[in-house]
Structure formats: C-alpha cells, structure tokens
N, CA and C atoms of all chains as a GROMACS GRO file, in nm:
protein
  588
    1MET      N    1   0.240   0.066   4.459
    1MET     CA    2   0.296  -0.017   4.388
    1MET      C    3   0.187  -0.099   4.324
    2ALA      N    4   0.208  -0.151   4.221
    2ALA     CA    5   0.102  -0.258   4.160
    2ALA      C    6   0.142  -0.407   4.209
    3ASN      N    7   0.033  -0.484   4.247
    3ASN     CA    8   0.060  -0.616   4.308
    3ASN      C    9   0.085  -0.701   4.197
    4PRO      N   10   0.193  -0.751   4.195
    4PRO     CA   11   0.270  -0.852   4.105
    4PRO      C   12   0.147  -0.957   4.056
    5SER      N   13   0.074  -0.996   4.099
    5SER     CA   14  -0.013  -1.113   4.115
    5SER      C   15  -0.132  -1.022   4.003
    6THR      N   16  -0.162  -0.918   4.014
    6THR     CA   17  -0.259  -0.822   3.931
    6THR      C   18  -0.208  -0.772   3.768
    7ILE      N   19  -0.067  -0.796   3.754
    7ILE     CA   20  -0.025  -0.747   3.647
    7ILE      C   21  -0.055  -0.863   3.531
    8LYS      N   22  -0.136  -0.815   3.437
    8LYS     CA   23  -0.164  -0.932   3.322
    8LYS      C   24  -0.053  -0.917   3.210
    9GLU      N   25  -0.035  -1.061   3.212
    9GLU     CA   26   0.088  -1.101   3.108
    9GLU      C   27   0.023  -1.124   2.955
   10THR      N   28   0.094  -1.054   2.883
   10THR     CA   29   0.041  -1.082   2.771
   10THR      C   30   0.133  -1.174   2.708
   11PRO      N   31   0.043  -1.270   2.612
   11PRO     CA   32   0.095  -1.384   2.582
   11PRO      C   33   0.204  -1.364   2.458
   12THR      N   34   0.311  -1.429   2.479
   12THR     CA   35   0.407  -1.397   2.364
   12THR      C   36   0.422  -1.497   2.262
   13GLN      N   37   0.426  -1.422   2.138
   13GLN     CA   38   0.435  -1.536   2.022
   13GLN      C   39   0.557  -1.598   1.974
   14PRO      N   40   0.562  -1.727   1.962
   14PRO     CA   41   0.703  -1.750   1.939
   14PRO      C   42   0.772  -1.729   1.824
   15LEU      N   43   0.901  -1.668   1.818
   15LEU     CA   44   0.959  -1.613   1.696
   15LEU      C   45   1.018  -1.735   1.590
   16THR      N   46   0.937  -1.773   1.496
   16THR     CA   47   0.989  -1.881   1.442
   16THR      C   48   1.024  -1.824   1.297
   17ALA      N   49   1.106  -1.914   1.200
   17ALA     CA   50   1.154  -1.860   1.085
   17ALA      C   51   1.062  -1.790   0.997
   18ILE      N   52   0.958  -1.841   0.996
   18ILE     CA   53   0.855  -1.799   0.915
   18ILE      C   54   0.817  -1.653   0.932
   19ALA      N   55   0.810  -1.643   1.083
   19ALA     CA   56   0.747  -1.522   1.126
   19ALA      C   57   0.849  -1.401   1.102
   20VAL      N   58   0.986  -1.433   1.067
   20VAL     CA   59   1.049  -1.364   1.033
   20VAL      C   60   1.070  -1.316   0.884
   21LEU      N   61   1.086  -1.456   0.810
   21LEU     CA   62   1.093  -1.469   0.667
   21LEU      C   63   0.960  -1.367   0.581
   22ALA      N   64   0.865  -1.395   0.647
   22ALA     CA   65   0.716  -1.356   0.564
   22ALA      C   66   0.711  -1.226   0.538
   23PRO      N   67   0.710  -1.141   0.662
   23PRO     CA   68   0.740  -0.978   0.612
   23PRO      C   69   0.839  -0.954   0.541
   24ALA      N   70   0.954  -0.995   0.566
   24ALA     CA   71   1.086  -0.976   0.480
   24ALA      C   72   1.077  -0.989   0.348
   25ILE      N   73   1.016  -1.137   0.320
   25ILE     CA   74   0.982  -1.161   0.169
   25ILE      C   75   0.862  -1.055   0.112
   26GLY      N   76   0.783  -1.059   0.187
   26GLY     CA   77   0.648  -0.997   0.177
   26GLY      C   78   0.714  -0.815   0.132
   27TRP      N   79   0.785  -0.783   0.186
   27TRP     CA   80   0.832  -0.658   0.170
   27TRP      C   81   0.911  -0.636   0.033
   28LEU      N   82   0.985  -0.729   0.040
   28LEU     CA   83   1.049  -0.744  -0.085
   28LEU      C   84   1.026  -0.760  -0.243
   29ILE      N   85   0.909  -0.855  -0.226
   29ILE     CA   86   0.836  -0.875  -0.355
   29ILE      C   87   0.687  -0.866  -0.283
   30PRO      N   88   0.595  -0.778  -0.324
   30PRO     CA   89   0.488  -0.756  -0.261
   30PRO      C   90   0.373  -0.906  -0.282
   31GLY      N   91   0.326  -0.912  -0.193
   31GLY     CA   92   0.262  -1.025  -0.174
   31GLY      C   93   0.292  -1.171  -0.176
   32ALA      N   94   0.429  -1.166  -0.213
   32ALA     CA   95   0.517  -1.308  -0.161
   32ALA      C   96   0.519  -1.370  -0.002
   33GLY      N   97   0.489  -1.258   0.082
   33GLY     CA   98   0.468  -1.332   0.238
   33GLY      C   99   0.370  -1.386   0.233
   34HIS      N  100   0.256  -1.360   0.177
   34HIS     CA  101   0.144  -1.443   0.168
   34HIS      C  102   0.128  -1.551   0.081
   35LEU      N  103   0.231  -1.557  -0.027
   35LEU     CA  104   0.245  -1.669  -0.125
   35LEU      C  105   0.318  -1.769  -0.068
   36ILE      N  106   0.431  -1.742   0.019
   36ILE     CA  107   0.489  -1.856   0.100
   36ILE      C  108   0.424  -1.945   0.197
   37GLN      N  109   0.325  -1.850   0.247
   37GLN     CA  110   0.220  -1.925   0.364
   37GLN      C  111   0.089  -1.974   0.284
   38LYS      N  112   0.111  -2.010   0.156
   38LYS     CA  113  -0.003  -2.073   0.066
   38LYS      C  114  -0.135  -2.023   0.068
   39ARG      N  115  -0.151  -1.880   0.092
   39ARG     CA  116  -0.225  -1.795   0.090
   39ARG      C  117  -0.234  -1.754  -0.064
   40TRP      N  118  -0.260  -1.837  -0.169
   40TRP     CA  119  -0.249  -1.807  -0.299
   40TRP      C  120  -0.329  -1.690  -0.351
   41ILE      N  121  -0.468  -1.690  -0.330
   41ILE     CA  122  -0.543  -1.575  -0.397
   41ILE      C  123  -0.506  -1.457  -0.320
   42ARG      N  124  -0.495  -1.450  -0.192
   42ARG     CA  125  -0.500  -1.331  -0.111
   42ARG      C  126  -0.320  -1.271  -0.168
   43GLY      N  127  -0.248  -1.355  -0.165
   43GLY     CA  128  -0.103  -1.304  -0.215
   43GLY      C  129  -0.107  -1.238  -0.366
   44LEU      N  130  -0.172  -1.344  -0.488
   44LEU     CA  131  -0.184  -1.271  -0.608
   44LEU      C  132  -0.241  -1.137  -0.576
   45LEU      N  133  -0.362  -1.155  -0.533
   45LEU     CA  134  -0.456  -1.037  -0.528
   45LEU      C  135  -0.340  -0.876  -0.484
   46LEU      N  136  -0.304  -0.910  -0.367
   46LEU     CA  137  -0.190  -0.807  -0.301
   46LEU      C  138  -0.101  -0.759  -0.427
   47MET      N  139  -0.012  -0.882  -0.467
   47MET     CA  140   0.073  -0.839  -0.580
   47MET      C  141   0.024  -0.762  -0.684
   48ALA      N  142  -0.096  -0.803  -0.741
   48ALA     CA  143  -0.151  -0.755  -0.861
   48ALA      C  144  -0.162  -0.587  -0.829
   49SER      N  145  -0.225  -0.572  -0.691
   49SER     CA  146  -0.282  -0.458  -0.679
   49SER      C  147  -0.154  -0.368  -0.639
   50ILE      N  148  -0.058  -0.418  -0.584
   50ILE     CA  149   0.062  -0.327  -0.543
   50ILE      C  150   0.129  -0.325  -0.678
   51VAL      N  151   0.178  -0.395  -0.739
   51VAL     CA  152   0.270  -0.379  -0.851
   51VAL      C  153   0.200  -0.283  -0.938
   52CYS      N  154   0.065  -0.322  -0.988
   52CYS     CA  155  -0.015  -0.225  -1.072
   52CYS      C  156  -0.004  -0.086  -1.032
   53MET      N  157  -0.030  -0.069  -0.898
   53MET     CA  158  -0.023   0.049  -0.851
   53MET      C  159   0.120   0.148  -0.873
   54PHE      N  160   0.224   0.074  -0.862
   54PHE     CA  161   0.347   0.131  -0.857
   54PHE      C  162   0.379   0.172  -0.981
   55VAL      N  163   0.361   0.050  -1.092
   55VAL     CA  164   0.392   0.062  -1.224
   55VAL      C  165   0.326   0.189  -1.288
   56LEU      N  166   0.167   0.184  -1.254
   56LEU     CA  167   0.097   0.303  -1.345
   56LEU      C  168   0.168   0.437  -1.276
   57GLY      N  169   0.160   0.447  -1.144
   57GLY     CA  170   0.256   0.574  -1.094
   57GLY      C  171   0.386   0.604  -1.185
   58TYR      N  172   0.464   0.523  -1.211
   58TYR     CA  173   0.582   0.547  -1.281
   58TYR      C  174   0.524   0.570  -1.401
   59ALA      N  175   0.413   0.488  -1.489
   59ALA     CA  176   0.386   0.547  -1.612
   59ALA      C  177   0.301   0.696  -1.615
   60MET      N  178   0.265   0.715  -1.522
   60MET     CA  179   0.196   0.851  -1.527
   60MET      C  180   0.303   0.979  -1.481
   61GLN      N  181   0.442   0.931  -1.502
   61GLN     CA  182   0.560   1.004  -1.491
   61GLN      C  183   0.572   1.063  -1.342
   62GLY      N  184   0.524   0.966  -1.248
   62GLY     CA  185   0.540   1.027  -1.099
   62GLY      C  186   0.690   1.040  -1.051
   63ARG      N  187   0.728   1.077  -0.956
   63ARG     CA  188   0.843   1.095  -0.911
   63ARG      C  189   0.892   1.007  -0.811
   64VAL      N  190   1.023   0.959  -0.835
   64VAL     CA  191   1.070   0.881  -0.730
   64VAL      C  192   1.170   0.923  -0.639
   65TYR      N  193   1.112   0.928  -0.501
   65TYR     CA  194   1.181   0.994  -0.401
   65TYR      C  195   1.332   0.915  -0.372
   66ARG      N  196   1.438   1.006  -0.369
   66ARG     CA  197   1.560   0.960  -0.322
   66ARG      C  198   1.607   0.963  -0.177
   67PRO      N  199   1.679   0.906  -0.102
   67PRO     CA  200   1.704   0.935   0.033
   67PRO      C  201   1.748   1.087   0.034
   68ASN      N  202   1.697   1.153   0.136
   68ASN     CA  203   1.734   1.284   0.152
   68ASN      C  204   1.710   1.340   0.292
   69GLY      N  205   1.757   1.446   0.340
   69GLY     CA  206   1.761   1.514   0.456
   69GLY      C  207   1.701   1.648   0.465
   70GLY      N  208   1.622   1.645   0.350
   70GLY     CA  209   1.575   1.809   0.344
   70GLY      C  210   1.428   1.822   0.413
   71ASP      N  211   1.337   1.868   0.303
   71ASP     CA  212   1.211   1.889   0.379
   71ASP      C  213   1.157   1.775   0.421
   72ILE      N  214   1.074   1.775   0.539
   72ILE     CA  215   0.978   1.644   0.610
   72ILE      C  216   0.892   1.575   0.492
   73LEU      N  217   0.834   1.664   0.389
   73LEU     CA  218   0.761   1.596   0.287
   73LEU      C  219   0.836   1.506   0.207
   74ASP      N  220   0.965   1.563   0.194
   74ASP     CA  221   1.046   1.480   0.097
   74ASP      C  222   1.082   1.350   0.178
   75ILE      N  223   1.096   1.379   0.322
   75ILE     CA  224   1.160   1.238   0.392
   75ILE      C  225   1.040   1.124   0.405
   76LEU      N  226   0.920   1.183   0.392
   76LEU     CA  227   0.815   1.098   0.413
   76LEU      C  228   0.776   1.050   0.288
   77GLY      N  229   0.799   1.125   0.183
   77GLY     CA  230   0.791   1.045   0.044
   77GLY      C  231   0.880   0.930  -0.001
   78PHE      N  232   0.985   0.966   0.072
   78PHE     CA  233   1.109   0.852   0.077
   78PHE      C  234   1.067   0.718   0.132
   79VAL      N  235   1.032   0.755   0.242
   79VAL     CA  236   0.973   0.641   0.379
   79VAL      C  237   0.866   0.564   0.283
   80GLY      N  238   0.753   0.642   0.198
   80GLY     CA  239   0.665   0.546   0.149
   80GLY      C  240   0.716   0.493   0.032
   81ASP      N  241   0.803   0.566  -0.050
   81ASP     CA  242   0.848   0.464  -0.181
   81ASP      C  243   0.924   0.355  -0.132
   82VAL      N  244   1.009   0.351  -0.025
   82VAL     CA  245   1.093   0.254   0.024
   82VAL      C  246   0.991   0.129   0.078
   83GLY      N  247   0.871   0.142   0.091
   83GLY     CA  248   0.786   0.034   0.135
   83GLY      C  249   0.771  -0.061   0.002
   84ALA      N  250   0.778  -0.002  -0.115
   84ALA     CA  251   0.764  -0.100  -0.210
   84ALA      C  252   0.891  -0.193  -0.240
   85GLY      N  253   0.961  -0.210  -0.155
   85GLY     CA  254   1.071  -0.269  -0.143
   85GLY      C  255   1.134  -0.334  -0.278
   86GLY      N  256   1.130  -0.448  -0.348
   86GLY     CA  257   1.216  -0.477  -0.480
   86GLY      C  258   1.193  -0.375  -0.565
   87LEU      N  259   1.043  -0.341  -0.594
   87LEU     CA  260   1.017  -0.222  -0.684
   87LEU      C  261   1.095  -0.132  -0.690
   88TYR      N  262   1.090  -0.072  -0.568
   88TYR     CA  263   1.163   0.050  -0.542
   88TYR      C  264   1.339   0.059  -0.584
   89ILE      N  265   1.388  -0.077  -0.540
   89ILE     CA  266   1.536  -0.088  -0.558
   89ILE      C  267   1.548  -0.083  -0.712
   90VAL      N  268   1.439  -0.196  -0.793
   90VAL     CA  269   1.472  -0.202  -0.936
   90VAL      C  270   1.468  -0.050  -0.989
   91ILE      N  271   1.376   0.012  -0.972
   91ILE     CA  272   1.338   0.143  -1.040
   91ILE      C  273   1.468   0.254  -0.981
   92ARG      N  274   1.523   0.228  -0.903
   92ARG     CA  275   1.634   0.322  -0.841
   92ARG      C  276   1.755   0.268  -0.904
   93ALA      N  277   1.775   0.129  -0.939
   93ALA     CA  278   1.890   0.074  -0.999
   93ALA      C  279   1.903   0.120  -1.146
   94LEU      N  280   1.750   0.109  -1.202
   94LEU     CA  281   1.755   0.182  -1.365
   94LEU      C  282   1.753   0.334  -1.364
   95ASP      N  283   1.760   0.393  -1.264
   95ASP     CA  284   1.781   0.526  -1.219
   95ASP      C  285   1.653   0.603  -1.316
   96LEU      N  286   1.529   0.549  -1.278
   96LEU     CA  287   1.397   0.603  -1.326
   96LEU      C  288   1.328   0.687  -1.258
   97GLY      N  289   1.224   0.738  -1.303
   97GLY     CA  290   1.150   0.809  -1.210
   97GLY      C  291   1.211   0.979  -1.148
   98GLN      N  292   1.291   1.016  -1.221
   98GLN     CA  293   1.361   1.141  -1.203
   98GLN      C  294   1.308   1.247  -1.296
   99GLY      N  295   1.204   1.247  -1.393
   99GLY     CA  296   1.176   1.286  -1.493
   99GLY      C  297   1.069   1.426  -1.426
  100ALA      N  298   1.103   1.528  -1.518
  100ALA     CA  299   1.026   1.677  -1.471
  100ALA      C  300   0.890   1.634  -1.474
  101ILE      N  301   0.820   1.693  -1.388
  101ILE     CA  302   0.661   1.658  -1.413
  101ILE      C  303   0.624   1.739  -1.512
  102ALA      N  304   0.563   1.711  -1.594
  102ALA     CA  305   0.523   1.787  -1.724
  102ALA      C  306   0.380   1.811  -1.759
  103HIS      N  307   0.267   1.748  -1.670
  103HIS     CA  308   0.135   1.784  -1.692
  103HIS      C  309   0.086   1.738  -1.549
  104ALA      N  310  -0.037   1.773  -1.515
  104ALA     CA  311  -0.093   1.761  -1.379
  104ALA      C  312  -0.099   1.627  -1.311
  105THR      N  313  -0.167   1.531  -1.392
  105THR     CA  314  -0.167   1.424  -1.328
  105THR      C  315  -0.046   1.344  -1.306
  106ALA      N  316   0.053   1.410  -1.326
  106ALA     CA  317   0.205   1.322  -1.299
  106ALA      C  318   0.213   1.318  -1.141
  107ASP      N  319   0.116   1.417  -1.066
  107ASP     CA  320   0.142   1.421  -0.925
  107ASP      C  321   0.053   1.334  -0.884
  108TYR      N  322  -0.039   1.281  -0.942
  108TYR     CA  323  -0.097   1.161  -0.910
  108TYR      C  324   0.009   1.049  -0.927
  109GLY      N  325   0.062   1.031  -0.984
  109GLY     CA  326   0.168   0.935  -1.033
  109GLY      C  327   0.261   0.936  -0.928
  110THR      N  328   0.298   1.040  -0.867
  110THR     CA  329   0.402   1.038  -0.732
  110THR      C  330   0.313   0.965  -0.604
  111LYS      N  331   0.203   0.996  -0.608
  111LYS     CA  332   0.105   0.950  -0.516
  111LYS      C  333   0.082   0.808  -0.507
  112TYR      N  334   0.047   0.752  -0.631
  112TYR     CA  335   0.050   0.629  -0.674
  112TYR      C  336   0.162   0.543  -0.604
  113ILE      N  337   0.276   0.597  -0.634
  113ILE     CA  338   0.412   0.529  -0.603
  113ILE      C  339   0.416   0.537  -0.430
  114ILE      N  340   0.386   0.632  -0.364
  114ILE     CA  341   0.409   0.642  -0.233
  114ILE      C  342   0.321   0.565  -0.159
  115VAL      N  343   0.188   0.548  -0.229
  115VAL     CA  344   0.085   0.487  -0.143
  115VAL      C  345   0.095   0.320  -0.178
  116ALA      N  346   0.157   0.275  -0.290
  116ALA     CA  347   0.187   0.148  -0.308
  116ALA      C  348   0.277   0.098  -0.243
  117GLY      N  349   0.386   0.157  -0.208
  117GLY     CA  350   0.502   0.141  -0.087
  117GLY      C  351   0.429   0.147   0.057
  118LEU      N  352   0.332   0.228   0.066
  118LEU     CA  353   0.257   0.241   0.224
  118LEU      C  354   0.178   0.092   0.231
  119LEU      N  355   0.102   0.075   0.123
  119LEU     CA  356   0.015  -0.061   0.103
  119LEU      C  357   0.100  -0.166   0.126
  120ASN      N  358   0.226  -0.164   0.106
  120ASN     CA  359   0.305  -0.300   0.092
  120ASN      C  360   0.332  -0.341   0.214
  121PHE      N  361   0.352  -0.190   0.332
  121PHE     CA  362   0.415  -0.225   0.439
  121PHE      C  363   0.282  -0.265   0.516
  122ILE      N  364   0.166  -0.258   0.490
  122ILE     CA  365   0.025  -0.310   0.579
  122ILE      C  366   0.015  -0.463   0.497
  123SER      N  367   0.055  -0.501   0.390
  123SER     CA  368   0.066  -0.640   0.330
  123SER      C  369   0.177  -0.726   0.418
  124ALA      N  370   0.298  -0.643   0.419
  124ALA     CA  371   0.383  -0.720   0.507
  124ALA      C  372   0.356  -0.755   0.668
  125ALA      N  373   0.305  -0.646   0.714
  125ALA     CA  374   0.244  -0.657   0.846
  125ALA      C  375   0.143  -0.798   0.866
  126ASP      N  376   0.059  -0.785   0.735
  126ASP     CA  377  -0.052  -0.895   0.756
  126ASP      C  378   0.012  -1.013   0.750
  127ALA      N  379   0.111  -1.042   0.637
  127ALA     CA  380   0.184  -1.147   0.642
  127ALA      C  381   0.247  -1.185   0.770
  128TYR      N  382   0.307  -1.114   0.857
  128TYR     CA  383   0.361  -1.152   0.986
  128TYR      C  384   0.250  -1.202   1.065
  129HIS      N  385   0.149  -1.142   1.086
  129HIS     CA  386   0.006  -1.149   1.161
  129HIS      C  387  -0.035  -1.314   1.116
  130ILE      N  388  -0.051  -1.345   0.998
  130ILE     CA  389  -0.081  -1.506   0.953
  130ILE      C  390   0.058  -1.593   1.000
  131ALA      N  391   0.189  -1.537   0.983
  131ALA     CA  392   0.314  -1.648   1.035
  131ALA      C  393   0.293  -1.658   1.164
  132ILE      N  394   0.230  -1.570   1.275
  132ILE     CA  395   0.239  -1.611   1.397
  132ILE      C  396   0.099  -1.676   1.457
  133GLY      N  397   0.023  -1.663   1.352
  133GLY     CA  398  -0.098  -1.751   1.408
  133GLY      C  399  -0.221  -1.673   1.436
  134LYS      N  400  -0.180  -1.522   1.468
  134LYS     CA  401  -0.281  -1.429   1.492
  134LYS      C  402  -0.410  -1.397   1.378
  135LYS      N  403  -0.375  -1.441   1.268
  135LYS     CA  404  -0.488  -1.425   1.199
  135LYS      C  405  -0.464  -1.560   1.097
  136PRO      N  406  -0.633  -1.579   1.059
  136PRO     CA  407  -0.631  -1.727   0.977
  136PRO      C  408  -0.576  -1.714   0.845
  137MET      N  409   0.732   0.570  -2.105
  137MET     CA  410   0.608   0.542  -2.076
  137MET      C  411   0.514   0.682  -2.036
  138ASN      N  412   0.432   0.702  -2.092
  138ASN     CA  413   0.356   0.851  -2.043
  138ASN      C  414   0.186   0.818  -2.065
  139LEU      N  415   0.146   0.786  -1.950
  139LEU     CA  416  -0.002   0.767  -1.902
  139LEU      C  417  -0.062   0.895  -1.863
  140GLN      N  418  -0.168   0.903  -1.929
  140GLN     CA  419  -0.237   1.049  -1.921
  140GLN      C  420  -0.382   1.028  -1.853
  141LEU      N  421  -0.419   0.988  -1.728
  141LEU     CA  422  -0.556   0.949  -1.714
  141LEU      C  423  -0.618   1.084  -1.646
  142SER      N  424  -0.742   1.086  -1.669
  142SER     CA  425  -0.841   1.200  -1.600
  142SER      C  426  -0.828   1.194  -1.466
  143HIS      N  427  -0.865   1.291  -1.386
  143HIS     CA  428  -0.849   1.308  -1.228
  143HIS      C  429  -0.966   1.186  -1.195
  144PHE      N  430  -1.053   1.186  -1.251
  144PHE     CA  431  -1.171   1.074  -1.214
  144PHE      C  432  -1.126   0.949  -1.215
  145SER      N  433  -1.086   0.903  -1.340
  145SER     CA  434  -1.015   0.748  -1.367
  145SER      C  435  -0.901   0.749  -1.259
  146ALA      N  436  -0.838   0.825  -1.228
  146ALA     CA  437  -0.699   0.829  -1.150
  146ALA      C  438  -0.746   0.805  -1.025
  147ALA      N  439  -0.842   0.876  -0.993
  147ALA     CA  440  -0.884   0.852  -0.836
  147ALA      C  441  -0.955   0.704  -0.822
  148VAL      N  442  -1.049   0.673  -0.913
  148VAL     CA  443  -1.128   0.543  -0.913
  148VAL      C  444  -1.033   0.452  -0.904
  149LEU      N  445  -0.936   0.426  -1.002
  149LEU     CA  446  -0.814   0.330  -0.971
  149LEU      C  447  -0.737   0.332  -0.837
  150PHE      N  448  -0.734   0.448  -0.806
  150PHE     CA  449  -0.660   0.437  -0.670
  150PHE      C  450  -0.765   0.358  -0.548
  151GLY      N  451  -0.870   0.409  -0.580
  151GLY     CA  452  -0.960   0.308  -0.481
  151GLY      C  453  -0.966   0.176  -0.520
  152VAL      N  454  -0.967   0.126  -0.636
  152VAL     CA  455  -0.980  -0.015  -0.658
  152VAL      C  456  -0.836  -0.066  -0.593
  153PHE      N  457  -0.734  -0.024  -0.614
  153PHE     CA  458  -0.606  -0.092  -0.540
  153PHE      C  459  -0.604  -0.101  -0.411
  154ALA      N  460  -0.658   0.027  -0.350
  154ALA     CA  461  -0.633   0.032  -0.218
  154ALA      C  462  -0.735  -0.043  -0.152
  155SER      N  463  -0.872  -0.047  -0.196
  155SER     CA  464  -0.970  -0.128  -0.134
  155SER      C  465  -0.921  -0.279  -0.123
  156VAL      N  466  -0.871  -0.333  -0.253
  156VAL     CA  467  -0.840  -0.456  -0.235
  156VAL      C  468  -0.736  -0.488  -0.129
  157VAL      N  469  -0.627  -0.404  -0.112
  157VAL     CA  470  -0.526  -0.436   0.007
  157VAL      C  471  -0.598  -0.432   0.131
  158PHE      N  472  -0.691  -0.337   0.124
  158PHE     CA  473  -0.738  -0.304   0.315
  158PHE      C  474  -0.836  -0.409   0.306
  159GLY      N  475  -0.927  -0.481   0.188
  159GLY     CA  476  -1.004  -0.569   0.250
  159GLY      C  477  -0.958  -0.695   0.288
  160ILE      N  478  -0.822  -0.725   0.227
  160ILE     CA  479  -0.764  -0.844   0.259
  160ILE      C  480  -0.696  -0.835   0.384
  161THR      N  481  -0.631  -0.728   0.407
  161THR     CA  482  -0.542  -0.729   0.542
  161THR      C  483  -0.632  -0.684   0.662
  162GLN      N  484  -0.737  -0.608   0.665
  162GLN     CA  485  -0.817  -0.563   0.785
  162GLN      C  486  -0.927  -0.662   0.833
  163ARG      N  487  -0.959  -0.772   0.738
  163ARG     CA  488  -1.047  -0.858   0.786
  163ARG      C  489  -1.011  -0.987   0.785
  164SER      N  490  -1.058  -1.102   0.847
  164SER     CA  491  -1.004  -1.238   0.872
  164SER      C  492  -1.094  -1.324   0.752
  165THR      N  493  -1.208  -1.336   0.729
  165THR     CA  494  -1.289  -1.431   0.653
  165THR      C  495  -1.278  -1.377   0.524
  166SER      N  496  -1.296  -1.474   0.416
  166SER     CA  497  -1.315  -1.420   0.285
  166SER      C  498  -1.452  -1.320   0.261
  167ARG      N  499  -1.547  -1.370   0.310
  167ARG     CA  500  -1.672  -1.283   0.338
  167ARG      C  501  -1.671  -1.150   0.380
  168GLU      N  502  -1.598  -1.148   0.498
  168GLU     CA  503  -1.571  -1.005   0.540
  168GLU      C  504  -1.486  -0.937   0.498
  169GLN      N  505  -1.393  -0.997   0.413
  169GLN     CA  506  -1.298  -0.934   0.336
  169GLN      C  507  -1.359  -0.873   0.194
  170ILE      N  508  -1.454  -0.939   0.120
  170ILE     CA  509  -1.490  -0.887   0.022
  170ILE      C  510  -1.583  -0.789   0.061
  171ARG      N  511  -1.668  -0.786   0.157
  171ARG     CA  512  -1.756  -0.707   0.211
  171ARG      C  513  -1.697  -0.562   0.243
  172TYR      N  514  -1.580  -0.557   0.310
  172TYR     CA  515  -1.495  -0.481   0.370
  172TYR      C  516  -1.434  -0.396   0.256
  173GLY      N  517  -1.384  -0.466   0.141
  173GLY     CA  518  -1.334  -0.419   0.009
  173GLY      C  519  -1.445  -0.340  -0.056
  174LEU      N  520  -1.560  -0.398  -0.070
  174LEU     CA  521  -1.649  -0.301  -0.130
  174LEU      C  522  -1.686  -0.175  -0.071
  175TYR      N  523  -1.675  -0.195   0.055
  175TYR     CA  524  -1.739  -0.075   0.164
  175TYR      C  525  -1.631   0.039   0.147
  176CYS      N  526  -1.510  -0.004   0.144
  176CYS     CA  527  -1.398   0.084   0.125
  176CYS      C  528  -1.407   0.154  -0.031
  177PHE      N  529  -1.436   0.055  -0.131
  177PHE     CA  530  -1.431   0.137  -0.281
  177PHE      C  531  -1.548   0.233  -0.299
  178ALA      N  532  -1.659   0.195  -0.216
  178ALA     CA  533  -1.796   0.296  -0.188
  178ALA      C  534  -1.757   0.426  -0.152
  179MET      N  535  -1.681   0.407  -0.045
  179MET     CA  536  -1.631   0.517   0.022
  179MET      C  537  -1.556   0.616  -0.040
  180PHE      N  538  -1.443   0.549  -0.106
  180PHE     CA  539  -1.362   0.622  -0.201
  180PHE      C  540  -1.409   0.696  -0.309
  181VAL      N  541  -1.524   0.632  -0.403
  181VAL     CA  542  -1.590   0.680  -0.484
  181VAL      C  543  -1.664   0.764  -0.426
  182GLY      N  544  -1.749   0.771  -0.309
  182GLY     CA  545  -1.856   0.852  -0.267
  182GLY      C  546  -1.759   1.002  -0.231
  183GLY      N  547  -1.660   0.949  -0.194
  183GLY     CA  548  -1.554   1.057  -0.127
  183GLY      C  549  -1.510   1.161  -0.265
  184VAL      N  550  -1.499   1.086  -0.356
  184VAL     CA  551  -1.438   1.172  -0.470
  184VAL      C  552  -1.597   1.230  -0.509
  185PHE      N  553  -1.698   1.204  -0.519
  185PHE     CA  554  -1.808   1.306  -0.567
  185PHE      C  555  -1.822   1.383  -0.473
  186VAL      N  556  -1.807   1.385  -0.339
  186VAL     CA  557  -1.833   1.486  -0.229
  186VAL      C  558  -1.732   1.581  -0.261
  187ALA      N  559  -1.600   1.523  -0.280
  187ALA     CA  560  -1.474   1.653  -0.296
  187ALA      C  561  -1.530   1.739  -0.436
  188GLY      N  562  -1.546   1.649  -0.536
  188GLY     CA  563  -1.602   1.720  -0.662
  188GLY      C  564  -1.712   1.844  -0.636
  189TRP      N  565  -1.813   1.780  -0.559
  189TRP     CA  566  -1.938   1.879  -0.532
  189TRP      C  567  -1.851   2.012  -0.460
  190VAL      N  568  -1.798   1.964  -0.313
  190VAL     CA  569  -1.753   2.103  -0.265
  190VAL      C  570  -1.664   2.148  -0.343
  191MET      N  571  -1.562   2.109  -0.405
  191MET     CA  572  -1.493   2.214  -0.505
  191MET      C  573  -1.580   2.318  -0.623
  192TRP      N  574  -1.680   2.234  -0.654
  192TRP     CA  575  -1.787   2.310  -0.741
  192TRP      C  576  -1.835   2.423  -0.666
  193ILE      N  577  -1.894   2.410  -0.537
  193ILE     CA  578  -1.938   2.494  -0.475
  193ILE      C  579  -1.852   2.625  -0.413
  194LEU      N  580  -1.720   2.580  -0.397
  194LEU     CA  581  -1.630   2.675  -0.331
  194LEU      C  582  -1.609   2.769  -0.474
  195ARG      N  583  -1.575   2.707  -0.585
  195ARG     CA  584  -1.535   2.786  -0.714
  195ARG      C  585  -1.644   2.894  -0.750
  196ARG      N  586  -1.775   2.864  -0.692
  196ARG     CA  587  -1.883   2.960  -0.726
  196ARG      C  588  -1.888   3.094  -0.663
   0.00000   0.00000   0.00000
C-alpha cells in the first residue's frame, strides 16, 4: 500500500466562469474563446484559418456528415464536422453540403471540413488552457 | 459554389491553415509560435513532395 505522504497531489485549477465560457464560445465561434480573453491576434488568426478552411471545403463541394450510427468512418466524420460548432450548425440548418461528389478534388473538400472541426477542438482546448492560466 | 483546386494547391492551402492553428496552440511565446508554424508548414509541403515522388516511383 502506498504511503499517503508519498502520493503527489496535482494542483487543481480553480473552475472559474471564464474557464467554462472560453472553450464553449471558442467551439461555437472559432477563435472567439481567445478573443474574449483579449488575445486579439491569436483569436483572429484562428478564426480566419478555421472559417476559411470550412468555407473552402464547402466550396469544393465537400460532404457534410449527419449524425449516423453506421460505418465507423462516417461516425468519425460526423465527430470531426461537429467540431466546427456554429459553422456546422449553420450549414446543417441551411441543408447544404449534401450534393453528390462530382469531381476528384471534392474529396479534399470533405477532408477540409472535417479538419476544420478538429482544429477548432484544439483551438477551444487552447482557450481553456489560457483561461486557467496554464498558458500565457 | 464550385471551387476546383489542383491537388498541389489544395494540399498547400491545407498546410497553411493547419500550420497557423498548430503554431498558435502548441507553443506559448510569439516567437516560438511563428517558428513552429513555419516548421509545420515546411513539413506539410515537404511531405507533399515526398508523397508525390513515392507515388511516381510506385507508378513506374
């Protein structure tokens, strides 16, 4: 049995309102998690990159995944797409991104949309780390 | 909208956007972020060329 005195206690970060809001808003609007913490340049660069990637993916006739319980790759595609937050909600609300793939580079579009969502997950996690003071 | 990019330009644009996000999120100071972003971009573009040559060799 481990000696209680030898167990290292990891310092717990205080759960503040900004620590909850920053990643949530960052997920909903890419880069906004940084902007509300006054990281203007980082926030704008993240927003520009993620929004451009998502829009270019759609412009390349990429496919937008819907919630599904079928093929594992389709499920993972949906998880990636959902990462884009508000962009995904808007594109689903407008019922876009369901066209038949007509040319080879349309597959790039599908990947652009998925990766934009995954990058937004990373961005939201970064906003959380800034909020708890783990990163300057 | 119907945008048709070449394979190369699509891959390079992908590298640009991903590198910006990686640079900002994976490093702390501005200088490190720029350096890491450029490093990631170089790796993406380098990977495109390597993959291109590998496919060319496999095709022969």
